C-alpha positions as CSV (number, residue, x, y, z in Angstrom):
1,M,0.1,0.0,0.2
2,G,2.3,3.0,-1.2
3,R,5.0,3.9,1.2
4,G,2.8,1.8,3.8
5,T,4.1,-1.5,2.9
6,E,6.7,-2.3,4.5
7,V,4.3,-1.7,7.8
8,G,2.9,-4.9,6.0
9,E,5.2,-7.6,7.6
10,S,5.0,-6.8,10.9
11,Y,1.4,-8.1,10.6
12,L,2.1,-11.9,9.7
13,R,3.1,-12.9,13.3
14,L,-0.5,-13.4,15.6
15,R,-1.1,-12.9,19.1
16,R,-3.5,-11.7,21.6
17,V,-5.1,-10.3,24.9
18,G,-7.5,-10.6,27.2
19,A,-11.7,-9.0,28.9
20,V,-14.6,-6.0,29.5
21,G,-18.3,-5.5,29.7
22,V,-20.6,-4.9,27.2
23,A,-22.1,-2.3,27.7
24,A,-18.6,0.1,27.3
25,I,-18.5,-0.8,23.5
26,A,-22.4,0.1,23.0
27,S,-21.5,3.3,24.6
28,V,-18.5,4.3,22.3
29,M,-20.6,2.9,19.1
30,A,-23.3,5.9,20.5
31,M,-20.9,8.4,20.5
32,G,-20.4,7.9,16.3
33,L,-24.0,6.5,15.4
34,T,-25.7,8.3,12.8
35,V,-28.1,7.0,10.0
36,A,-27.8,4.3,7.1
37,A,-28.6,3.3,3.2
38,P,-30.0,1.4,0.6
39,T,-29.2,-0.7,-2.3
40,A,-25.5,-0.6,-4.3
41,D,-25.0,1.8,-7.2
42,A,-21.8,1.1,-8.4
43,V,-19.9,2.7,-11.6
44,E,-17.6,-0.4,-11.7
45,A,-18.0,-3.9,-10.1
46,W,-15.1,-6.9,-9.6
47,T,-14.8,-9.4,-7.5
48,L,-11.6,-9.8,-5.4
49,D,-11.3,-13.6,-4.2
50,A,-8.5,-15.8,-4.0
51,E,-8.1,-16.6,-7.9
52,S,-7.7,-12.5,-8.1
53,S,-5.9,-12.0,-5.0
54,E,-2.4,-11.0,-6.5
55,R,-4.9,-7.5,-7.6
56,G,-5.7,-7.0,-3.4
57,K,-1.8,-6.7,-2.7
58,D,-2.4,-2.8,-2.6
59,L,-5.8,-2.7,-1.6
60,L,-5.4,-4.4,1.8
61,P,-3.4,-5.4,4.9
62,E,-1.3,-8.5,4.9
63,P,-3.5,-10.9,7.3
64,V,-6.5,-10.0,5.6
65,L,-5.1,-10.4,2.1
66,R,-4.1,-13.9,2.9
67,R,-7.5,-14.6,3.7
68,V,-8.7,-13.7,0.6
69,A,-5.6,-15.9,-1.1
70,N,-7.2,-18.9,1.2
71,G,-10.1,-18.7,-0.1
72,E,-11.5,-17.8,3.4
73,Y,-12.6,-14.2,2.0
74,S,-14.2,-12.8,-1.2
75,F,-15.1,-8.9,-1.7
76,R,-17.4,-7.0,-4.1
77,I,-15.2,-4.1,-5.1
78,T,-17.4,-1.0,-6.5
79,A,-15.5,1.9,-7.8
80,V,-17.3,5.5,-7.8
81,D,-16.5,9.1,-8.6
82,P,-14.7,10.4,-5.9
83,E,-16.4,13.6,-6.3
84,R,-19.8,12.1,-5.9
85,F,-18.7,10.0,-3.0
86,R,-17.8,12.9,-1.6
87,K,-21.3,14.6,-1.2
88,N,-22.4,11.9,1.4
89,Y,-21.0,15.1,3.9
90,S,-23.2,18.1,3.6
91,T,-21.7,21.0,1.6
92,T,-22.6,22.9,4.9
93,F,-19.6,20.6,6.2
94,W,-17.1,21.0,3.4
95,A,-17.8,24.6,3.6
96,A,-17.0,24.8,7.3
97,S,-13.9,22.6,6.4
98,G,-12.7,25.2,4.3
99,A,-13.0,27.9,6.2
100,N,-10.7,25.9,9.0
101,A,-7.5,26.6,7.1
102,G,-5.2,28.1,9.4
103,R,-7.8,28.3,12.1
104,Y,-6.5,25.6,14.4
105,D,-3.0,24.3,16.0
106,L,-2.7,21.8,18.2
107,D,-1.2,21.9,21.6
108,P,2.3,20.2,21.3
109,E,2.3,18.2,24.8
110,T,-1.2,16.3,24.4
111,C,-2.0,16.7,20.4
112,G,-5.2,18.7,21.9
113,L,-6.7,20.9,19.4
114,K,-5.9,24.3,19.7
115,D,-7.4,27.7,18.3
116,R,-4.5,29.6,17.1
117,A,-6.2,33.1,18.0
118,T,-6.7,32.2,21.8
119,G,-3.9,29.4,22.5
120,Q,-6.6,27.3,24.0
121,I,-9.4,24.9,23.6
122,P,-12.1,26.1,21.1
123,E,-15.5,26.5,22.5
124,F,-16.6,24.7,19.7
125,F,-15.6,23.5,16.1
126,F,-17.5,22.3,13.0
127,G,-15.8,20.5,9.8
128,Y,-12.1,19.3,9.6
129,P,-10.0,21.5,11.8
130,F,-7.2,20.5,9.3
131,P,-8.4,20.6,5.6
132,A,-5.4,19.9,4.3
133,I,-2.4,17.3,5.1
134,D,1.1,17.9,4.6
135,P,2.5,14.6,5.0
136,A,6.2,16.1,5.7
137,D,4.5,17.7,8.9
138,P,5.8,16.0,11.7
139,Q,2.3,16.6,13.4
140,A,0.2,15.3,10.5
141,G,-1.1,11.9,12.3
142,C,-2.4,14.1,15.0
143,K,-3.9,16.2,12.0
144,I,-5.5,13.1,10.9
145,A,-7.2,12.0,14.3
146,W,-8.9,15.1,14.6
147,N,-10.0,15.1,11.3
148,F,-11.5,11.9,12.1
149,Q,-13.0,13.0,15.6
150,A,-14.4,15.8,13.3
151,A,-16.1,13.5,10.8
152,G,-17.6,11.2,13.5
153,F,-19.1,14.1,15.4
154,M,-21.0,15.7,12.0
155,G,-24.4,14.0,12.6
156,G,-25.2,14.9,16.3
157,G,-26.7,12.9,18.9
158,A,-27.9,9.3,17.7
159,G,-29.4,6.1,19.2
160,A,-29.9,2.5,17.8
161,S,-30.1,-0.6,19.4
162,F,-27.4,-3.5,18.0
163,Y,-25.9,-6.9,17.9
164,L,-22.9,-8.3,19.0
165,N,-22.5,-11.7,17.5
166,G,-19.6,-14.2,18.4
167,L,-18.4,-16.3,15.7
168,E,-16.3,-19.6,15.3
169,P,-15.4,-21.7,12.3
170,G,-19.1,-23.8,13.3
171,G,-20.9,-20.8,13.4
172,E,-21.9,-18.3,16.1
173,Y,-21.8,-19.2,20.3
174,R,-23.4,-16.4,21.5
175,T,-25.5,-13.3,20.6
176,I,-26.0,-9.9,22.7
177,K,-28.4,-7.3,22.2
178,T,-28.3,-3.8,23.2
179,R,-29.1,-0.3,22.9
180,V,-27.3,2.7,22.9
181,R,-28.0,6.9,22.6
182,A,-25.0,9.6,22.5
183,M,-25.4,13.2,22.3
184,P,-21.8,15.0,21.0
185,L,-21.7,18.8,22.3
186,V,-18.9,19.7,19.7
187,G,-18.4,19.1,16.3
188,H,-22.0,18.9,15.0
189,H,-24.3,20.4,12.7
190,G,-27.0,22.8,13.6
191,A,-27.3,25.1,17.0
192,R,-24.5,25.5,20.0
193,I,-26.4,22.8,22.8
194,P,-25.5,25.0,26.0
195,N,-22.1,23.2,27.5
196,P,-21.4,24.7,30.9
197,D,-19.7,21.4,31.8
198,H,-17.5,21.8,29.2
199,L,-17.5,18.2,27.7
200,A,-16.7,16.6,24.1
201,V,-19.8,13.8,24.5
202,K,-22.0,11.5,26.3
203,G,-23.2,8.1,26.0
204,M,-25.5,5.4,27.7
205,T,-26.2,2.2,27.3
206,R,-28.1,-0.7,27.8
207,A,-28.1,-4.5,27.5
208,L,-31.1,-5.8,26.5
209,E,-30.5,-9.6,26.5
210,P,-29.5,-12.5,27.3
211,V,-30.9,-12.2,30.9
212,D,-26.9,-12.8,32.1
213,V,-26.8,-9.6,30.9
214,E,-29.9,-7.6,30.6
215,G,-29.8,-4.2,32.4
216,V,-26.1,-4.1,32.6
217,S,-25.6,-0.3,31.6
218,T,-23.0,2.4,30.9
219,L,-22.3,6.1,31.0
220,V,-19.1,7.7,29.1
221,V,-18.6,11.3,29.8
222,R,-15.9,12.9,27.6
223,H,-14.4,16.4,28.4
224,W,-13.7,18.5,26.1
225,D,-10.0,19.0,27.8
226,W,-6.5,17.9,26.6
227,V,-5.6,16.1,29.7
228,K,-8.5,14.9,31.7
229,P,-9.8,11.4,30.7
230,D,-12.7,10.1,30.4
231,D,-15.5,9.6,33.2
232,M,-17.2,6.2,32.6
233,W,-19.5,3.9,35.1
234,A,-21.1,0.8,35.0
235,Y,-24.5,-0.5,36.7
236,V,-24.9,-3.9,37.3
237,P,-28.6,-4.5,38.3
238,S,-27.6,-7.6,40.8
239,T,-25.3,-5.1,42.6
240,R,-27.9,-2.1,42.2
241,R,-24.9,-0.1,42.1
242,A,-22.7,2.1,39.4
243,R,-19.6,1.5,39.8
244,R,-16.5,3.5,38.0
245,I,-14.3,2.0,35.3
246,H,-11.1,2.8,34.3
247,A,-10.7,4.4,30.5
248,S,-8.7,1.7,29.6
249,A,-11.6,-1.2,29.5
250,R,-11.8,-0.3,26.3
251,S,-8.8,-2.6,25.1
252,E,-10.6,-5.5,26.7
253,P,-12.6,-8.0,25.3
254,V,-16.4,-7.4,25.3
255,A,-18.2,-10.5,27.5
256,G,-16.1,-13.2,26.7
257,L,-16.2,-12.0,22.4
258,D,-13.4,-10.8,19.9
259,I,-14.7,-7.7,19.8
260,F,-13.3,-4.5,21.7
261,A,-14.8,-1.5,23.0
262,D,-12.2,0.8,21.3
263,D,-13.3,-1.1,17.4
264,I,-16.2,1.3,17.3
265,N,-14.7,3.4,14.1
266,C,-11.7,1.5,14.2
267,Y,-11.3,4.4,17.2
268,A,-13.1,5.3,20.4
269,G,-11.1,6.6,22.3
270,K,-9.6,10.3,22.9
271,V,-7.7,11.6,20.4
272,E,-5.0,12.9,23.2
273,E,-4.7,9.9,24.7
274,Y,-2.7,8.3,21.8
275,R,0.4,9.0,20.2
276,W,-0.3,9.5,16.2
277,R,2.4,9.2,13.6
278,L,1.7,9.0,9.7
279,V,3.8,6.2,8.3
280,G,2.8,5.7,4.7
281,E,0.0,6.7,1.9
282,G,-1.8,4.2,-0.2
283,R,-5.3,2.9,-1.2
284,T,-7.3,0.5,0.7
285,L,-10.6,-1.0,0.5
286,A,-13.8,1.0,2.1
287,P,-16.3,-0.9,3.5
288,V,-19.8,0.8,2.4
289,M,-23.2,-0.8,3.5
290,G,-25.8,0.1,1.4
291,S,-25.2,2.5,-1.7
292,P,-21.7,4.0,-1.9
293,Y,-23.7,7.0,-2.3
294,G,-25.6,7.4,0.5
295,T,-29.6,8.0,1.1
296,V,-31.6,11.1,1.9
297,A,-32.5,10.6,5.2
298,D,-36.2,11.0,6.5
299,R,-37.4,13.8,8.8
300,S,-39.2,12.4,11.6
301,G,-40.2,15.4,14.1
302,S,-38.3,18.9,14.3
303,T,-35.3,17.4,15.9
304,R,-35.2,13.8,14.3
305,W,-33.8,11.8,10.9
306,L,-34.5,8.5,10.5
307,A,-33.1,6.2,7.4
308,P,-33.7,2.0,7.5
309,T,-30.6,0.3,7.2
310,P,-29.9,-2.7,4.6
311,P,-30.0,-6.1,6.1
312,V,-26.1,-6.9,6.4
313,R,-26.1,-10.2,6.7
314,A,-23.4,-12.7,7.1
315,N,-22.1,-16.0,5.6
316,Y,-23.0,-18.6,8.7
317,E,-26.7,-16.7,8.6
318,L,-27.3,-17.8,4.9
319,T,-29.4,-21.1,4.3
320,N,-26.5,-23.8,3.0
321,G,-27.8,-23.6,-0.5
322,R,-26.3,-19.6,-0.4
323,K,-23.7,-19.9,1.7
324,T,-20.2,-19.6,0.2
325,K,-16.9,-21.1,0.9
326,G,-16.1,-18.3,3.4
327,A,-15.4,-17.7,6.5
328,P,-18.6,-17.6,9.0
329,W,-17.8,-14.0,9.7
330,L,-17.8,-13.0,6.0
331,L,-20.3,-10.2,5.1
332,V,-21.9,-11.3,2.2
333,E,-25.1,-9.1,1.6
334,N,-25.4,-5.3,1.0
335,V,-22.0,-4.7,1.5
336,A,-19.7,-2.5,-1.3
337,F,-15.9,-2.1,-1.0
338,V,-15.0,0.3,-2.3
339,P,-11.0,1.7,-3.0
340,R,-9.8,4.8,-1.9
341,P,-6.8,7.0,-0.9
342,A,-5.7,6.3,1.9
343,W,-3.3,7.7,5.0
344,I,-1.5,4.9,6.9
345,V,-1.1,6.2,10.7
346,E,0.7,4.1,13.7
347,G,-1.4,4.9,17.1
348,E,0.1,3.8,20.3
349,S,-1.5,4.8,23.9
350,K,0.0,6.8,26.5
351,D,-2.2,5.2,29.3
352,P,0.1,2.0,30.5
353,Y,-3.1,0.0,31.7
354,Y,-4.4,-0.1,28.3
355,N,-4.1,-3.7,26.6
356,F,-2.8,-2.2,22.8
357,G,0.2,-1.4,21.9
358,K,0.8,-0.2,18.5
359,V,-1.9,-0.3,16.1
360,I,-2.2,0.4,12.3
361,M,-5.0,2.6,11.3
362,Y,-6.4,3.1,7.7
363,F,-7.7,6.3,7.3
364,D,-9.8,7.4,4.0
365,K,-8.3,10.7,2.8
366,D,-11.1,12.5,2.1
367,M,-13.9,11.1,4.2
368,Y,-11.7,10.6,7.4
369,R,-13.3,7.1,8.3
370,I,-10.7,4.3,9.8
371,Y,-11.4,1.3,7.4
372,W,-9.3,-1.0,8.4
373,K,-6.7,-1.3,11.8
374,M,-3.7,-3.8,12.8
375,V,-3.9,-4.6,16.4
376,H,-0.3,-5.4,18.1
377,N,-0.2,-6.3,21.9
378,R,2.6,-4.6,24.3
379,A,5.1,-7.0,23.2
380,G,4.8,-5.7,19.9
381,E,3.4,-8.8,18.3
382,Y,0.4,-8.4,15.9
383,F,-2.3,-10.6,17.2
384,Y,-5.8,-8.7,15.5
385,N,-7.7,-6.8,12.8
386,A,-10.9,-4.8,12.9
387,M,-12.6,-4.0,9.6
388,C,-15.0,-1.0,10.3
389,G,-17.7,-0.3,7.5
390,Y,-20.1,2.8,7.6
391,T,-23.3,4.3,5.9
392,F,-24.1,8.3,4.7
393,A,-26.9,10.1,4.9
394,V,-27.7,13.2,3.8
395,S,-31.0,15.4,3.9
396,P,-32.5,16.4,0.9
397,D,-30.8,19.5,0.0
398,R,-27.5,18.5,1.2
399,T,-27.2,21.0,4.0
400,F,-26.9,18.4,7.0
401,S,-25.0,14.9,6.9
402,A,-24.1,12.0,9.1
403,V,-21.9,8.9,8.9
404,A,-22.4,5.7,11.1
405,P,-20.4,3.2,11.9
406,T,-22.6,0.3,11.0
407,V,-21.0,-3.0,11.5
408,V,-17.5,-4.3,13.2
409,V,-15.6,-7.5,12.2
410,G,-13.1,-8.1,14.8
411,V,-11.2,-11.4,13.8
412,N,-8.7,-12.9,16.2
413,D,-6.5,-14.4,13.9
414,K,-4.8,-16.3,16.6
415,A,-7.7,-18.4,17.5
416,N,-9.1,-18.3,14.6
417,R,-12.3,-16.5,15.8
418,A,-14.1,-13.4,15.0
419,A,-17.6,-11.5,16.2
420,I,-19.3,-8.8,14.1
421,G,-20.8,-5.8,16.1
422,G,-23.7,-3.7,15.2
423,R,-25.9,-4.1,12.1
424,S,-28.8,-2.0,13.7
425,H,-32.0,-1.9,11.9
426,D,-33.0,1.2,14.0
427,Q,-31.0,4.1,13.7
428,F,-31.3,7.7,14.3
429,I,-30.0,11.0,14.6
430,E,-31.0,13.8,17.5
431,Q,-30.6,17.3,17.1
432,A,-32.2,17.8,20.6
433,F,-31.5,15.2,23.8
434,D,-32.3,16.1,27.2
435,P,-28.5,16.5,29.0
436,A,-30.8,14.8,32.4
437,G,-30.8,11.9,30.2
438,F,-27.0,11.4,30.1
439,S,-26.1,11.1,34.0
440,L,-25.5,9.0,37.1
441,Q,-29.2,8.9,38.1
442,A,-30.6,8.1,34.7
443,L,-28.1,5.3,34.6
444,R,-29.0,3.8,38.1
445,Q,-33.2,4.0,36.4
446,R,-32.1,2.2,32.9
447,G,-30.5,-0.5,34.4
448,E,-33.4,-1.2,36.4
């Protein structure tokens, strides 16, 4: 993948670390959820499979390409018009991004976003803080991460119910259903929300089934502050108490599954929690649910947008006559893999309690979504990868847009197991959540 190819060699050796609660992954998923898209609209399409795997050597990380070559994966490749693909984001967002040129800088110690005029963290921002990235800039990695954050906050508050499915070669072994919602207070379309506590986002979750996790709930509060870590609480019905949990819990497996809370959007922590370094450029495949050109969102009241998510089925869910020869966790319906220009960025947590070591991420150069990440443990050994798929929605007049982290496929290559997270059917965007719904009192009430 361009000059990032040298990074791929380290992906050939696999190891694994381990364990957190289901609700943590749901909370951070809610921080980025928006709406979805319908059927595919291809300009050109072909299939990347075992016979054509050589064509994928500059499009996929090495561990993923190996499974293609082995016949476990096949991807339907859909070429798109780059300018039309950009229209998945609103004219308002692109105009704000252009106006941000030269407006922001970084705090050199923390990688925090800084207003050039004041030297302080801005009260509010919207659009990409850094619309032009110079690959020679030593702070390019951090700037790319802030553009990623801006795209994730763009749609505003959101909610959905979704599933976590644990899979092994023989099929599914566990399913968890949960409900999530979140409210960004910076970076979003529309009027500013009063923010006296200087917060970036709040998220709330509740596990719905099975019985052993029903009612387990979490609250995540992210501070709009360069150094203050996230506050996280978990409520367990059997104890009727909310306890504080450490932000590093995002790097622990969720409920024994091969997926992590930090897999949502392929990164769910604060930008300031990582050290970021641009290590390459190239191309990669963007998993897009439904149409690569998005969908027009429907109004549902004065503050809410709706759009139905197409069914995104995996191989294990198909009847025997329709199954492919691939891995059970291979997504086989309503997903297009779009070749996109990519920044290849290395991130590593500053938190000594965080379980991951080096993480290599593939960011879209225009849309600033992470599509793939390769995870190493603290000893430097690669052990895990995640694929992050999205859907896009815009208002009829294209002055509003949102991007949804619709699905994550996490793969433990060492154990040859995986987990699929997401695939909601009821996503919505809400621009006027009641802030009181994101509190410790609300956490206890929702868990009961």
